[in-house]
N, C-alpha and C positions, 0 to 999 in steps of 0.2 A: 481248584475246579470252579466252574461257573455255577454260582448259587441261584442267581435271579437275573432275569433280563426284562427290561421295561422299554417299550417302543411306542413312540408317539408321532403321528403324521408321517409315517415312512411308507411310501408306495401305497399299497391298498390298506395298510394298517392305520386305523385312526388312533386306537389306543389298545395296548396289549401288555399284559404282565404274566410272566411264567416263572415258576420255581422249578429248576432242574435238580434231579437227585444224583447220587453217585451211580456208577455202573453204566448200564446201557439204556439211554433215553432214546425212544423211537418216535418219529413224527410221521404220521400218515394222513392221507386225505386225497380227494379227487385231483386229477391232473389240473393244474392251473389254480388250485385253491389258495396258493400263497405260501407253500412250505419253504420254497427256496428264498422267499422274501425274508423270512426269519434268519436264515443263514447270511443273506446279504446284509441284514441289519447288524448282525454280530460282527461280520467282517468290517462294516463301516465303523463300528465302535472300536475295533482293534486297529484302525488306522489306514484302511485301504482308501483308494481314491474315491471321492464322492462324485456322484452323477446327478445332474439336475432332475432327471426323472425320478430320483429317489424321494424327492419332496412331494408329499401327497397333494393332489390337485386342490387348489383353493386355500392351502395352508401357507402361512408365512415362515414357519420354522418346523423342522423335524428334529427329534431328539431321541437318542438311544442311550440307555444307562444300564450298566451291569455291575453286579457285586461278585467278587471272586475270593476264594481262599488264596492268599498270596503264596506263590511257590517259594520253597526254601532255598533255591539255588543261589550260590554266591554271586553269579552274574546278574541275577535279577536285583538282588540287594544293592549291588554296585551301581546299577542303572538308576535306582531310586535315589541313592546318595548323590550321584552326579547331578541329578535333576533337582536336588534340594528338597526331596519329598520325604515325608515321614510316614511310617507304617507301624502301628502297634500290633504286636503279635496276636492279640486276642480280638482284633477288629478285622472286618472284611475290607478288601481293597475295592474302592468304588471308582469306576471309570464312567465318564459321561462325555458325549459329543453332540454338538448341535450343527445342523445345516440350515443356513439362512437362505432366503429367496434370492439374494444377490450373489449366491455361490460361496460366500465366506463360511469358514468353519470356526467353531469354538470347542476346545477340548479341555477337560478337567480330570485330574487324578486326586482323589480324596479331597475334593473341593478346591484344589489349587489349579489355576490356569496354567496350561503347559502347551508347548508347540506340538504340532501334529507329529513331528518326527519323534518326540519323546513317547507319545501315545503308541506310535507304530513299533518302536523299539521294545516297549513293555509288552505290547500285544503279542509279539513274537514268542514271548516266554509263557503266555497264558493259554493260547489255543492254537492248534494246528488244523487248518481248514483244507480238506481235500474234497474236491467236487467238480461238477460240470461248470460251475459258474465262478470258481475261484482257482487261482494258480496252485499247482502242487508243489509244496516245499520240497518233496522228495526228488523233484527234477533238478534242484539246484545242487551243483557239486559241493559247495561249502556245507550244506546240510547233510549230504551223503557222507562226507568225510567225518562230520561230527558224529553221525550215527555209527559209522564203522568203528570209530575210536571208542564209543560207548560199548559196542559189542566186544571189542578187543579187551576191554577192562583195564586200560592203562590211563585212566583219568589223571592219576598223580603225575605220570610222566609228561602228558600233554600240558597239564597245568604248569608244571615246572618249566617246560619249553616256552609257554606263553610269557611266563614271568621273566625268563632270561631274554626273550626276544624284546620285550618292552625296555629292559635295562640296556640292551645293546642299542636300541634306537635312541635312547636318551643320551648315551655316551657319544654316539656318532653325531647327534645334533650339536652337542656341546663342543666336540672337536671340530665340526664343520663351521660352527660360529667363530671359533678361535682362528680358523684359517681365513675367514672373511675379514676379521679384524686384525689379523697378524701384521699386515703391512703398515697399519697405523699405530701399532702398539708401541714402537720405539718413539714416535712423535708424541704420543700420549704421555709416555713416561717422562720424556724431556720436559713437556709442559707442566706436568704435575710436580716435578722436582723444582722447577722455577717458582711455582706457586708456594711450595713448601719453604723455599729459601726466602722468598719475599716476606712471608708472614713471620717466619722465625727471626729474620733480621730486625723486625719491629719490637720483638721481646714484649709482647702485650701481656697485661695482667687483667684479670677480671676486676671490674670496678674502677679501673685506672682513669677512664675518661671523666667520670664524675669527680674524682679527686682533683684532676687537673683543672676542670672548669671552676671548682670552688677556689683553688689557689689563684687562678688567673683573675678572678673577681677581686680578691684582696690586693693583689699587686697593682691592678689597674686603678684602684681607688685608695692607694696608700696616702697620698697627699691630702685627700679629702678627709680620711679617717683621722690623720694627725691634727688637722685644723679643728675638727669637731671636738676631739679630746682636749686640745689646748684651750678652746673657748670654754669648755665646761670647767676645767681646772681654774681658769681665771675667775669664773663665777663662784666657785666654791671657796677658794682660799687665796688667790693672788692679787686681785684688784681691791682698792679701797672700798669698804662697804660690802665685801664678799660675804657670802652666806655664813662662812665659819665665824667671821668677826661678829656678824649680827647675832648669831646664836650665843656667842660668848657674852656679849653685852646683855642679852636677854636673861641669861642665866644669873649674871651678877645682880641685875635688878630684882629678879624673882627671889634671890636669897634674902635681899633686904625686906621684901614683903613677907617672907616666911617668919621673920622675927616678930612680926605683928600677928600673922595668922598662919599657923602650921598647916592648915588645910590646903595650902598651895603646894605641898610636898609632891603630889602626883604630877603636877605640871612641871615641876623642877626636874623630876626623874625623866619625864618624856623628853624635855629639851636636852638633858645630858645624853640620853640615848641617841637623839638626832645628831648631836655633835660627833659622837663616836662613829655613826654611820657615814657622816660626811667625810670624816678623816679617812675611813676605810675606802670610800669611793675615790677619794683623791689619790690614795696610795695605789689602788688598782689601775686608775687611769695613767699614772706616771709609769707603772710597770708596763702597761699596754703600749704606751708611746715608745718605750725603749725596744719593743719587739716588732714595731712596724717596719716592714722590709721595703726599702726603696732600692729595688734591683731591676733596672730595665733589661739587663742581660738575661735574667731568669725569666722575665715576662716574654721575651723573644723566644727563649728556649721552649716555653710552654706552648706558644703559638705554633712553633714548628712541629711539636709533638702532636697537637690537635690536627694539624694539616695532614700528618702521616696517617693518623687514625681515620680521618675523613676519607682519604684516598683508598684505604683498605676497605672501609665500609661500602664505598661505591662499587668496589670490585667483588666483594665477597659476602655482602649482606648489609642490612639496614642498621645493624647495631653491633657493638663490640662483641657481644655474646655470639652473634651469628657468624662473625669473622672467625672466632675461635672454634665454633662448630664446623665451619668450612675447612679449617685446618685439620681437624680430626678426620674429616671425610677424605681429604687429600692423602693423609697418611694411610688410611685404609685402602684407597685405590692403588697407591704405590705398592703396598704390601701384596695386594691381590695380583697386580701385574708381575711383580718380581717373583711371586710364588707360582705363576702360571706354568712356567717351564716344568717345574716339579709336578704340578697338577696334571699337565698334559702327559707326562711320562707315566704317571699313575693310571690315568684313564686308558692310555694305549696298552699298558700291561694288563689291565682288567679286561679290556675288550678282547685282546688275544686269548686270554684264558677262557672267557665266556664262549667265544667262537670255537675253541678247541673242545670244550665240554659239549657244546651243542652239536658239533660234528659227530661226536661219539653217540650222543643221544638220538639224533635223527635216524641213524642207522638202525638202532635198536627199535625205534618206533616203526620204521619202515618194515622191518622184519616181522614185528608183531602184527602189523596191519595185513601183511601178506598171509600170515598164518590164520588170522581171524577171518580174512576174506574167503579163504578156502572153506572154512567151517560154515560161514554164513551163507555162502553159495549153496551148499548142500541143504541147509535148513530151508532156505527160500524155495529151492526147487522141489523139496518135499511138500511144502505148502502149496505150490503151484499144481502139483499132481493131484492133491486133494481137492483143489479148486477146478478140476476138470481140464487141466492143461498138461497132459503127460509128456508132450513133446517139447514143452517150453524149456528154454535154457536161460539161466541167469548167471551173469559173471560180473565180477568187480575188477575193472581195469585199474592198475596202479602203475604210474610211471613218473619219471623225473625229467625235467627239462634243464639241460646244461646251459650255463651262462658264463662265458669267459670273464665277465666282469663281476660275477657273483662273489659275495663276501665269505661264503662258506666253502671250505675245501673238504671233500669227502672222497676217499679212495682215489686221489690224484685228479679228480674232476672238481670243477667249481660250480656252485649253484647259488641262486638268489634265495634267501631264506624268507619264510613267512611265519606268522604265529603258529601255524600248524606243521611246520617243518619244510621239507623239500618235495613232498609227495603231491601229486595231482591224481584224482580218482574219478571214475565214472561208473555208474550202474548201467550195465549193458543187458539187453533183453532180446530174445528171439522166441516167437510163439510156436514155431514149428522147426523140426530138424531140417537142415539144408538151407534155411534162411539165414542171412548174415545177422550177426549181433548188431544191435543199434542202441544208442543211448535211450533211456526211458523217455526223454523229451521228444523222441522221434516216433513214438508209438502213436499211430493214427487211431486205432480202434479204441473207443471209449471202454468197451467191455474188457479188453486185454489190459488196458491201463488200470482199470478199477481192480482187477484181480491181482495184477502185479503189486499195486499199492497195498492191497489187503494182505497179501502174502508177506510183504516187508513189515507192515505194521504188526502182524501177528508175531513174527520173529522178534521184533524189537519192542514189543509192548511193555515189558518190564524194565527196559533200559532208557526209553525216551523220557526226558525230564519235563516235557511239556505236558501239563496235567490234563488237558482236555483235547479230544480229537473230534473234529466235526466231519462227518461223512455225508456229502450231499449226493444222493442217488448213486450209492456205491453199486447198486444192482443193475446199472445200465448195461445192456448187452448180455445179461445173465439169464440163462434158460431156467425154467422151473425146476429141473432136476438138480441144479446146483444150489438152489435158493437156501435149502436147509443147511448145507455146508457153510454157505456165506453167513447165515445167521449164527451158526456156532462159532465161526471165526470172530465175528464182531462181538459176540457175547464174551468170548475168551479175552479179547482186548479190554472189554468192559470190566473184567475181573481185576485188571491191573491199573486202569485209569478211567476217567469219565469219558463216555462216548455219547455224542448226539448224532443220530443217524436218520436221514430221510430215506424212505423206501416206498416202493409200490408193491413189494412182494410180501404176501401174508406169511410165508415161511420164515422170512427174516424178522418181520415185526413181532412174531410170536415170542422171540427170544428177549424182547425188551423187558427191562426191569421197571421202567416207567413209560407209559404209552400216552402220547398226546395226539389229538385229532385236530386237523386244520381244515376249515371249510369257509366258503364264500357265503356271505349273507347280503341280501338286497335290502337297503334302507332308503326308501324313497327312490331317488334317481341315482343313488350312490351304491357302489359295490364295495364291501368291506371284507377283510380277512379276519377270522376269529379263531382262537385256539383254546382248547380246554383239555384237562387231563381226564382220561377215561377210567372209570371204575372197572373192576374185573368183569362184571357182567356186560358192560358196554364193549369191552374188548372183543368179546365173542361176536357181537354184531359187526364190528368193524373188520375183524378178520374174515368173517363170512362175506362182507361186501367186497373185500379185496380179492377173494376167491372167485368173484363173479356172481355171487348169490343175489337174487332180487326177491323182494317181497319178504314173506315170513316162511319160506320153504324150510323144512327141517333138515334137508340134506346138506346144504352148505353150512348151516349152523352146527350140525353134528361134526362135519369135517373141521370146522373152526375149533370146536372143543377138543377134537383129537389132536390137532396141530399144537394148540396151547398146552395140552396135557403132556405131549411128547417133549415140547421145549422145556416145560417146568421140570420134568423128570431128568432131562439132560443137564440142566443147570444144577439140580440137586446133587447129581453124581459128580459134576465138576467141583462144586463147593466142598463135597466130602473129600475129593482127591486133594484139593488145596489144603484142607485142614490136616489131612494125614501127612502131607509132605511138609 
């Protein structure tokens, strides 16, 4: 339900904040005071098309903000998830919309910027606005079908149908895509097999390129490495005066010195260690020389291998690891294409099974709708009689349109299926016997449309999942004798869901659970709309004003008290009846 509404610089409203309660909230005031502006502001918040005149004169920006109890419906939660929006269960849902002077809009949900389409989709689940200034959702066939299904009580069936319909569409899309690609599939498979063969023929190994590069360096520099080692061996032990000979001579001399001074012993030991290290170095160099590979054929082989790797890298990636990854991807694609025939057969079998199940289900749903329609017609006509339209006729037309190319076969005929099945419906109405039935959208009389709408809302009050109903001047065309009945009907709806109603009739306003008064005020050269909640004592005066009372005459005040007392007594009896049931 709508908890709070805040409006800034919208039409005649400079700044306004109002907290609505559960049940029946009634707005009253003089004609032209701005009551409908509040409904227009709420409609603006919920995503209706903005108009330049909604921006208050002299202001650069209008803003409307509302806090709601988030509805528990799965469809609403799915919309929030699709939009990437979060909603804590213990927090209000906050909607906000701005209208700038240049005509641009900004919309927010829980502080996150959203497209206007998202705001509109969420708004459709938050409030249903019925009035002189807003379109009637009850005139839309899709909404009529939704409400008939709610009345029929087969939500599980229709939910199952929607789920299968979505699966059918996914399968058909996948099969359709395969037909588009089917002509190229053979060529694709041929090319992929060529790529696989080309990479497999190379017999690549991870890290192979680094190993080859290192080996190529050694082979290319074999002569140079041999010469370096030969030169060092000569310096160590082969040439006259080589290091080994010099150390041996030094050791002999040092031994002679030790005979005189034993303190030379550490030096002798160091020279002896050096001689050992030189001999080991010479031995290692001789072994190294024996292993140097002078193999031009091997070097050429390595160059050819690097050339092959470079070619594959140019075609499949910038590194050997990327080439190997491309190979794995090629294998995956080959497997996918080769497995498509089996996949297509599986999908076709699943599709046939789904369509067969759906054909059986849509027949059951159609039959349930027809039975529910008959019962609903009787209830609505009973409500219309209570609303002073004894000759009115209400019918629900249900029909199916055959389509030779439709995917669903039912009783030998073919139909194009939708998420709601194969049925099309229309709410039909005639105000007097002998007049032809017409769709609700063709009703010209505002009073007749208001009463037809109220009758439907009364019957469907407990079934409609939209938590808030906005009734803008539901009393248009209603005579005083029916006003009390209208008030009782609206109050009854308020027992099931939140209602916000604008009215000019005292008999309707008396049934309100919360009463708000709207009036114009002159501030300098500007006219502003103000709203405040009335205390019980103030309600008496407002009801008396609506009855036509002027001044402080006791007669209209007494009449107002009587009307309020009667409405309070009726609501007390209704609440007792609800409690007992």
